[in-house]
C-alpha positions as CSV (number, residue, x, y, z in Angstrom):
1,X,5.7,7.8,13.3
2,X,6.9,4.4,12.2
3,X,5.4,2.6,9.2
4,X,3.4,-0.4,10.2
5,X,4.1,-3.8,8.4
6,X,0.7,-5.3,8.3
7,X,0.6,-9.2,8.1
8,X,-3.0,-9.8,9.3
9,X,-6.1,-7.4,9.8
10,X,-5.0,-4.2,11.2
11,X,-6.0,-3.1,14.7
12,X,-8.0,0.2,15.2
13,X,-4.8,1.7,16.9
14,X,-2.6,0.8,13.8
15,X,-4.9,2.5,11.5
16,X,-5.1,5.5,13.7
17,X,-1.2,5.6,13.8
18,X,-1.0,5.3,10.0
19,X,-3.4,8.0,9.7
20,X,-1.4,10.7,11.9
21,X,1.0,11.9,9.1
22,X,-1.7,12.8,6.5
23,X,-4.9,12.5,8.4
24,X,-7.5,11.8,5.7
25,X,-5.7,8.6,3.9
26,X,-2.9,6.3,4.3
27,X,0.1,5.8,1.8
28,X,0.8,2.2,1.1
29,X,3.1,-0.1,-0.4
30,X,1.4,-3.5,-1.0
31,X,3.3,-7.0,-1.8
32,X,0.7,-8.9,-4.2
33,X,2.6,-12.0,-3.8
34,X,3.0,-12.3,0.0
35,X,-0.3,-10.8,0.8
36,X,1.2,-8.0,3.1
37,X,1.3,-4.2,3.1
38,X,3.4,-1.5,4.7
39,X,1.3,1.8,5.5
40,X,1.9,5.3,7.2
41,X,4.3,7.8,6.6
42,X,4.5,10.5,3.8
43,X,5.7,8.6,1.0
44,X,4.9,5.4,-0.8
45,X,8.6,5.1,-1.2
46,X,9.1,4.8,2.5
47,X,6.6,2.0,2.9
48,X,8.1,0.3,-0.1
49,X,11.5,0.3,1.7
50,X,10.0,-1.3,4.6
51,X,8.8,-4.2,2.5
52,X,12.0,-4.6,0.5
53,X,13.9,-4.6,3.7
54,X,11.5,-7.5,5.0
55,X,12.3,-9.6,1.9
56,X,9.7,-8.5,-0.7
57,X,10.6,-8.4,-4.4
58,X,10.3,-5.1,-6.2
59,X,8.3,-6.6,-9.1
60,X,5.6,-7.5,-6.6
61,X,5.3,-4.3,-4.6
62,X,2.7,-1.6,-5.7
63,X,1.8,1.8,-4.3
64,X,-1.6,2.8,-3.3
65,X,-3.6,4.9,-1.1
66,X,-6.4,3.9,1.5
67,X,-9.3,6.4,2.5
68,X,-10.9,4.9,5.5
69,X,-14.0,7.3,5.5
70,X,-14.9,6.4,2.0
71,X,-13.4,3.0,1.9
72,X,-11.8,3.7,-1.3
73,X,-8.6,2.5,-2.8
74,X,-6.6,4.8,-5.1
75,X,-3.9,3.2,-7.1
76,X,-1.6,6.1,-8.1
77,X,1.8,6.3,-6.7
78,X,5.2,7.3,-7.9
79,X,6.6,3.9,-7.0
80,X,4.4,2.3,-9.8
81,X,6.6,3.8,-12.4
82,X,8.3,0.6,-13.6
83,X,10.1,1.2,-17.2
84,X,11.9,-2.1,-16.8
85,X,8.4,-3.7,-16.5
86,X,6.9,-1.9,-19.1
87,X,4.7,0.0,-16.6
88,X,5.0,3.7,-17.7
89,X,2.4,5.3,-15.6
90,X,2.0,6.3,-11.8
91,X,-1.5,4.7,-11.9
92,X,-1.5,0.9,-12.0
93,X,-2.9,0.0,-15.5
94,X,-3.3,-3.7,-15.2
95,X,-6.8,-4.4,-14.0
96,X,-5.4,-7.9,-12.7
97,X,-2.7,-6.0,-10.3
98,X,-5.2,-3.6,-9.3
99,X,-7.8,-6.2,-8.1
100,X,-5.1,-7.9,-6.3
101,X,-4.0,-4.6,-4.5
102,X,-7.6,-3.8,-3.7
103,X,-8.3,-7.3,-2.3
104,X,-5.3,-7.2,0.1
105,X,-5.9,-3.7,1.2
106,X,-9.7,-4.6,2.0
107,X,-8.6,-7.7,3.9
108,X,-6.2,-6.0,6.1
109,X,-7.6,-2.6,6.5
110,X,-11.2,-2.4,5.8
111,X,-13.5,-2.5,9.2
112,X,-10.2,-2.0,11.3
């Protein structure tokens, strides 16, 4: 199943396709500067690769999960480990970054 690059509100079909791999939630990589995300697949790193190939900068891409049934965003992903940026946790620690990730996820995936 391909990973979807979402630049505008996702369709119901796109969300359903992104759920095919893990069924309950969608792994995401979110570019907080370009207000886009890539979702689907089994690894956050696969989503991250789609964004990086599309011109995103590593410093702007953060990993998260979207659970459509509960409408919750989870902020833990291996791609969030960033020693060069001083971020040593899989969970996004910076509340400003968390807020931006959540806003983008909700703008693009909620109610799709």
